[in-house]
C-alpha positions as CSV (number, residue, x, y, z in Angstrom):
1,M,-11.5,-2.1,-16.4
2,I,-14.3,-4.3,-15.1
3,K,-15.1,-7.4,-17.1
4,G,-18.6,-8.6,-17.2
5,V,-21.9,-6.9,-16.3
6,N,-23.3,-9.3,-13.6
7,H,-21.7,-7.8,-10.6
8,R,-23.5,-6.3,-7.6
9,V,-21.7,-3.3,-6.2
10,I,-22.0,-1.7,-2.8
11,E,-20.7,1.8,-2.4
12,V,-20.1,3.2,1.1
13,M,-19.9,7.0,0.9
14,D,-18.7,7.6,4.5
15,S,-15.7,5.3,4.9
16,G,-14.9,6.5,8.4
17,C,-11.3,7.1,7.4
18,E,-9.8,10.5,6.7
19,Y,-7.8,9.2,3.8
20,F,-10.7,7.8,1.7
21,E,-13.8,9.6,0.5
22,R,-15.7,6.4,-0.5
23,V,-15.3,2.7,-0.7
24,I,-16.6,0.5,-3.5
25,F,-17.2,-3.2,-2.8
26,F,-17.8,-5.8,-5.5
27,V,-20.0,-8.6,-4.2
28,K,-19.0,-12.2,-4.9
29,P,-21.5,-14.0,-7.0
30,E,-22.2,-16.6,-4.3
31,Y,-23.3,-13.8,-1.9
32,S,-25.4,-11.8,-4.4
33,A,-28.6,-13.4,-3.1
34,L,-28.2,-11.8,0.3
35,S,-30.4,-8.9,1.1
36,E,-29.1,-5.4,0.3
37,G,-29.4,-4.4,4.0
38,T,-27.1,-7.3,5.0
39,L,-24.6,-6.5,2.3
40,R,-24.6,-2.8,3.2
41,D,-24.2,-3.5,6.9
42,R,-21.2,-5.8,6.2
43,A,-19.7,-3.3,3.8
44,R,-20.0,-0.5,6.4
45,A,-18.4,-2.7,9.1
46,V,-15.4,-3.5,6.8
47,A,-15.1,0.2,5.7
48,G,-15.2,1.2,9.3
49,N,-12.2,-0.9,10.1
50,T,-10.0,1.1,7.8
51,S,-7.2,3.0,9.3
52,A,-4.1,4.8,8.1
53,P,-2.5,3.1,5.1
54,P,0.6,1.0,5.9
55,P,4.0,2.6,5.3
56,S,4.9,2.5,1.7
57,K,7.3,-0.2,0.6
58,I,8.7,2.2,-1.9
59,S,10.1,4.5,0.8
60,Q,11.6,1.5,2.6
61,A,13.3,0.4,-0.6
62,R,14.6,4.0,-1.2
63,L,16.1,4.0,2.3
64,M,17.8,0.7,1.7
65,T,19.2,1.9,-1.6
66,A,20.4,5.1,0.0
67,G,22.1,3.2,2.7
68,A,23.8,0.8,0.2
69,L,25.0,3.8,-1.8
70,L,26.4,5.5,1.3
71,A,28.2,2.3,2.4
72,A,29.7,1.9,-1.1
73,A,30.9,5.5,-1.1
74,G,32.4,5.1,2.3
75,L,34.2,1.9,1.2
76,G,35.4,3.6,-1.9
77,A,36.8,6.5,0.1
78,A,38.5,4.2,2.5
79,I,40.1,2.2,-0.4
80,A,41.3,5.5,-2.1
81,F,42.8,6.8,1.2
82,T,44.6,3.5,1.8
83,L,46.0,3.4,-1.8
84,Q,47.1,7.0,-1.6
85,F,48.8,6.4,1.8
86,F,50.8,3.4,0.5
87,L,51.7,4.8,-3.0
88,K,53.4,7.9,-1.6
């Protein structure tokens, strides 16, 4: 939800990135007096610098969780084997 109604918005339809269809920029109030051409040129330049999104932190967290679970399972198996060996 956007609060307020006094925002200038610049929409770039061709982002130059295969992942994004369009980019919407909200102009800071202190720069709203600049000409529309200047704002559009700057918005296109910023949108043109987009590339592939960074790797998801969620997938990295899942890998860490899976590694911790595997380590815990291995440790549990080692403890069970050791106990079984000594209790016979």
